[in-house]
C-alpha positions as CSV (number, residue, x, y, z in Angstrom):
1,M,13.9,5.2,-21.0
2,R,12.9,6.1,-17.4
3,R,14.7,3.7,-14.6
4,W,12.7,3.2,-11.1
5,L,13.6,1.3,-7.9
6,V,10.8,0.0,-6.4
7,T,10.9,-1.5,-2.8
8,G,8.5,-4.1,-2.2
9,G,7.9,-4.4,-6.0
10,V,6.8,-8.1,-5.5
11,G,4.3,-7.7,-3.0
12,F,0.6,-6.9,-3.3
13,I,0.8,-3.3,-4.4
14,G,4.3,-3.3,-5.8
15,H,3.6,-6.0,-8.2
16,H,0.6,-4.1,-9.6
17,L,3.3,-1.2,-9.9
18,T,5.7,-2.7,-11.3
19,R,3.7,-4.5,-14.0
20,A,2.5,-1.0,-14.9
21,L,5.7,0.5,-15.3
22,L,7.2,-2.4,-17.2
23,G,4.0,-2.3,-19.4
24,R,4.7,1.2,-20.1
25,G,8.3,0.5,-21.5
26,D,10.4,1.6,-18.4
27,F,13.1,-0.2,-16.6
28,V,12.4,-1.5,-13.0
29,T,14.8,-2.7,-10.4
30,V,12.9,-4.5,-7.6
31,L,14.1,-4.5,-4.1
32,D,12.6,-6.9,-1.9
33,D,13.6,-9.4,0.5
34,F,11.3,-12.1,0.0
35,S,10.1,-12.3,3.6
36,D,6.9,-13.2,4.9
37,A,6.4,-9.4,6.1
38,P,3.1,-10.8,6.1
39,Y,2.8,-11.5,2.3
40,P,3.5,-14.5,1.7
41,T,6.9,-15.6,0.0
42,R,5.5,-18.0,-2.2
43,L,3.6,-15.1,-3.9
44,K,6.5,-12.9,-4.2
45,R,8.5,-15.7,-5.9
46,R,5.6,-16.4,-8.1
47,H,5.1,-12.8,-8.9
48,A,9.1,-12.3,-9.8
49,E,9.2,-15.4,-11.8
50,V,6.2,-14.1,-14.0
51,L,7.4,-10.7,-14.5
52,S,11.1,-11.6,-15.3
53,R,9.4,-14.3,-17.7
54,E,7.6,-11.3,-19.2
55,F,9.4,-8.5,-19.2
56,A,13.3,-10.2,-19.7
57,G,16.1,-7.5,-20.1
58,R,13.8,-4.3,-18.5
59,I,13.3,-6.1,-15.0
60,E,16.3,-6.2,-12.1
61,I,14.8,-8.3,-9.1
62,V,17.3,-7.9,-5.7
63,D,16.9,-9.8,-2.8
64,A,18.1,-8.0,-0.1
65,C,16.7,-5.9,2.8
66,I,15.8,-2.6,2.5
67,T,18.2,-1.6,5.6
68,N,21.1,-2.4,3.8
69,R,23.2,0.9,3.1
70,E,25.4,-0.6,0.5
71,T,22.5,-2.5,-1.2
72,A,20.6,1.1,-1.4
73,A,23.8,3.2,-2.1
74,R,24.1,0.8,-5.4
75,L,20.7,0.8,-6.5
76,T,19.3,4.2,-6.0
77,A,22.1,5.7,-8.6
78,G,20.8,6.6,-11.8
79,T,17.3,6.0,-10.8
80,S,14.7,8.6,-12.1
81,G,13.2,8.1,-8.8
82,V,12.6,5.5,-5.3
83,L,9.2,4.3,-5.1
84,H,9.4,3.1,-1.6
85,L,6.6,0.2,-1.0
86,A,8.6,-2.1,0.9
87,G,8.1,-2.3,4.9
88,L,6.5,-4.6,7.4
89,A,2.7,-4.1,7.1
90,G,-0.8,-4.9,8.9
91,V,-1.7,-3.4,12.3
92,R,-2.2,-6.5,14.3
93,P,1.1,-8.4,13.7
94,S,2.8,-4.9,14.9
95,F,1.8,-5.3,18.4
96,A,4.1,-9.1,18.2
97,D,7.1,-7.3,17.5
98,P,6.8,-3.4,17.6
99,A,10.5,-3.2,17.6
100,R,11.1,-5.0,14.3
101,Y,8.8,-3.0,12.7
102,S,10.6,0.1,14.0
103,V,13.8,-0.8,12.1
104,V,12.3,-1.9,8.9
105,N,10.0,0.6,8.6
106,I,11.8,3.6,10.0
107,E,15.4,2.9,10.1
108,G,15.0,1.3,6.3
109,T,13.1,4.3,4.9
110,A,15.9,6.9,6.2
111,T,18.5,4.4,4.7
112,L,16.9,4.7,1.5
113,L,16.4,8.3,1.4
114,D,20.0,8.9,2.4
115,A,21.2,6.9,-0.3
116,A,18.7,8.7,-2.8
117,Q,20.2,11.9,-1.6
118,R,23.7,11.2,-1.7
119,A,22.8,10.1,-5.9
120,G,21.0,12.9,-6.8
121,T,17.8,11.1,-7.0
122,P,15.2,13.9,-8.1
123,L,12.0,11.7,-6.5
124,F,11.6,9.8,-3.6
125,L,7.8,8.6,-3.4
126,F,7.0,6.9,0.1
127,A,3.7,4.5,0.5
128,S,2.2,5.4,3.9
129,S,-1.0,4.7,5.3
130,S,-4.5,6.0,6.7
131,S,-3.8,4.5,9.7
132,V,-1.6,7.4,10.5
133,Y,-4.7,9.2,11.2
134,G,-6.4,6.9,14.0
135,N,-9.6,7.3,15.8
136,A,-8.6,11.3,16.7
137,T,-9.2,12.8,13.3
138,P,-12.1,14.4,12.1
139,L,-13.9,13.1,9.1
140,P,-13.3,13.0,6.1
141,A,-9.5,12.6,7.1
142,N,-7.6,15.7,5.2
143,E,-3.8,15.7,4.9
144,D,-3.2,18.9,7.2
145,A,-5.1,17.4,10.2
146,P,-2.8,16.5,13.0
147,A,-1.8,12.8,12.8
148,I,-1.1,12.2,16.4
149,V,-2.4,9.8,17.8
150,P,-1.5,6.5,16.2
151,E,-3.4,3.3,17.3
152,S,-0.9,1.1,16.6
153,P,2.7,0.4,16.4
154,Y,2.6,0.0,12.7
155,A,0.7,3.4,12.8
156,A,3.3,5.1,14.2
157,T,6.3,3.6,12.3
158,K,4.4,5.1,9.3
159,R,3.8,8.3,10.8
160,A,7.7,8.4,12.4
161,A,8.7,7.4,8.7
162,E,6.7,10.3,7.3
163,L,8.5,13.1,9.5
164,V,11.4,11.6,8.9
165,I,11.7,12.3,5.3
166,A,10.5,15.6,5.8
167,S,13.0,16.5,8.4
168,M,15.8,14.9,6.2
169,V,14.5,16.5,2.9
170,R,15.2,20.3,4.4
171,K,19.0,19.6,2.9
172,T,17.5,18.4,-0.8
173,P,14.9,20.7,-0.9
174,A,14.5,20.3,-4.6
175,M,13.5,16.5,-4.1
176,R,10.2,15.4,-4.9
177,C,8.5,13.8,-1.9
178,P,5.2,12.8,-2.3
179,L,3.6,10.9,0.5
180,L,0.9,8.5,-0.4
181,R,-1.4,7.7,2.1
182,F,-3.5,4.4,1.0
183,F,-6.9,3.7,2.4
184,T,-7.7,-0.1,2.5
185,V,-6.2,-1.2,-0.5
186,Y,-8.1,-4.2,-1.8
187,G,-7.8,-6.2,-5.3
188,P,-6.7,-9.2,-7.0
189,W,-3.6,-11.1,-5.0
190,Q,-4.1,-9.0,-1.9
191,R,-2.7,-10.6,1.5
192,P,-4.8,-14.1,2.1
193,E,-6.0,-12.6,5.8
194,M,-7.5,-9.4,4.7
195,A,-11.1,-9.0,5.2
196,I,-12.2,-8.6,1.2
197,T,-9.8,-11.5,0.4
198,S,-10.8,-14.1,3.2
199,F,-14.2,-13.4,3.6
200,L,-15.0,-13.9,-0.4
201,R,-12.8,-17.1,-0.2
202,S,-14.9,-18.2,2.7
203,A,-18.5,-17.0,0.9
204,I,-17.2,-18.5,-2.4
205,A,-16.5,-22.1,-0.4
206,G,-19.8,-21.9,1.3
207,K,-18.2,-21.0,5.0
208,P,-19.1,-18.6,7.5
209,I,-17.1,-15.6,7.8
210,T,-16.0,-13.7,11.0
211,M,-16.8,-9.8,11.0
212,F,-15.5,-8.1,14.0
213,G,-17.6,-6.1,16.0
214,D,-21.4,-4.8,14.9
215,G,-20.7,-4.6,11.4
216,S,-21.0,-0.2,11.8
217,M,-17.0,0.3,11.5
218,R,-16.3,2.2,8.3
219,R,-13.8,1.7,5.7
220,D,-12.8,3.8,2.8
221,F,-11.9,0.7,0.5
222,T,-9.6,1.4,-2.4
223,H,-8.8,-0.8,-5.3
224,V,-5.3,-1.6,-6.6
225,E,-5.7,-0.4,-9.9
226,D,-6.9,3.3,-8.9
227,I,-3.5,3.2,-6.0
228,V,-1.1,2.1,-9.0
229,R,-2.5,5.3,-11.3
230,G,-2.3,7.5,-8.2
231,I,1.3,6.4,-7.7
232,L,1.7,7.0,-11.3
233,A,0.1,10.3,-11.0
234,A,2.4,11.6,-8.1
235,T,5.5,10.6,-10.4
236,D,4.6,13.0,-13.0
237,R,3.3,16.1,-10.7
238,A,4.0,15.8,-7.4
239,P,5.8,18.9,-6.4
240,S,9.0,19.8,-4.8
241,G,9.4,19.2,-1.3
242,V,7.7,17.0,0.9
243,R,3.7,16.7,0.0
244,P,1.2,14.2,1.4
245,Y,-1.4,12.8,-0.4
246,N,-4.5,10.7,0.1
247,L,-5.5,7.9,-2.4
248,G,-9.1,6.5,-1.4
249,S,-12.7,5.8,-2.8
250,G,-13.8,9.1,-0.7
251,A,-16.6,6.6,-0.4
252,P,-16.7,4.5,2.7
253,V,-19.0,1.8,3.8
254,T,-19.9,0.0,6.4
255,L,-18.5,-3.8,7.3
256,S,-22.5,-4.5,7.0
257,E,-22.7,-3.0,3.7
258,L,-19.6,-4.7,2.8
259,V,-20.9,-8.1,3.5
260,T,-23.6,-7.2,1.4
261,A,-21.9,-6.3,-1.5
262,M,-19.8,-9.3,-1.3
263,G,-22.9,-11.5,-1.4
264,R,-23.6,-10.0,-4.6
265,A,-20.4,-10.5,-6.1
266,A,-20.1,-13.9,-5.1
267,G,-23.4,-14.7,-6.0
268,R,-24.7,-16.6,-2.7
269,E,-25.7,-15.5,0.5
270,I,-22.8,-14.8,3.4
271,Q,-23.4,-16.3,7.1
272,I,-21.7,-14.5,9.8
273,E,-20.0,-15.5,13.1
274,R,-19.2,-12.2,15.3
275,A,-15.9,-11.7,17.2
276,P,-14.9,-8.5,19.6
277,I,-12.8,-5.9,17.5
278,P,-9.3,-6.2,17.4
279,L,-7.0,-4.2,19.0
280,G,-5.8,-1.2,17.0
281,D,-8.3,-1.5,14.8
282,V,-9.9,2.2,14.0
283,E,-13.8,2.7,13.6
284,A,-13.7,4.4,10.2
285,T,-11.5,5.3,7.1
286,F,-12.6,7.9,5.2
287,A,-10.4,10.2,2.7
288,D,-10.7,13.8,1.8
289,I,-9.0,13.0,-1.8
290,S,-9.3,16.8,-2.9
291,R,-5.9,17.7,-3.0
292,A,-5.2,14.8,-4.8
293,R,-7.8,15.6,-7.2
294,T,-6.7,19.0,-7.9
295,E,-2.9,18.6,-7.9
296,L,-2.3,15.3,-9.1
297,E,-5.1,15.2,-11.5
298,W,-6.4,11.6,-9.9
299,Q,-9.6,10.4,-8.8
300,P,-10.7,6.7,-8.4
301,R,-12.3,5.1,-10.8
302,I,-13.5,1.8,-9.6
303,V,-16.7,1.2,-7.7
304,L,-16.7,-1.2,-4.8
305,D,-19.3,-3.8,-6.6
306,E,-16.8,-3.5,-9.9
307,G,-13.9,-3.9,-7.6
308,L,-15.6,-7.1,-6.2
309,A,-15.8,-8.8,-8.7
310,T,-12.3,-8.5,-9.8
311,V,-11.5,-10.3,-6.8
312,V,-13.7,-13.1,-7.0
313,K,-12.7,-13.6,-10.8
314,W,-8.9,-13.8,-9.4
315,L,-10.0,-16.0,-6.5
316,E,-12.1,-18.8,-9.0
317,S,-9.4,-18.6,-11.7
318,E,-6.7,-19.7,-8.7
319,K,-9.3,-22.9,-7.6
320,A,-9.1,-23.9,-11.7
């Protein structure tokens, strides 16, 4: 039985990953501080309760922060790998508290990796973000393109954490350290304020949605199930050393196209109210996923219409 430390393991992506690992028979230790960061604490508590009940005896949940050195040292010992998904998320909130984002996302990552190295852990997987590319990278974004113009403190902390990992792993070159750059992840249990969840909730309720800009911004929306499969593929196939991988759909759509697709999923016309583009939002995300296809033997399976249907089903089940 493989034993994993999953940080952020009761958050949006984290709880889907934890369930997948437990579902195949592995043991999972979840490290999460249950803060609103910005995933709601009530949803984290709910995920923790459900997972603990369904998989009793094969899951341990630790309520602590990733910056705690003693906790990191204790939990990394004897693990098959650290799957590091925890951190402060969100482009827009990062402008309000950049110092906290830096401490959690950079110092927390360094603390965990240092503990994993001391414990001889063979794998340290880092959940990065497409936001590291900013607006300066030619599209589709390739992993070897320079990611040097972050548009937000959040993006800067993700890129800085990547660089910290790359520098630290020089002393443990056999350690496998895939850096997975997620592209606009959506699906059931997504953060309530994210576009797809908030738009569909409004549409189902017959309320207008707020669209930023003229609808021409493009996003590479990627379903959470495809992201989880990408993480699992990286745990099995990523090579020694640091290696970044884009995990995206490779098929970006404009926000206007997204709204049309959401109307189909919700079965009704969606009314739009427009607002200025917020600070830090990039013009487009578009992943070159050829490296993940070749090296991880991974590719996305869920097209947008199918993925939106899973969100509608979840939202309607929550109303029942």
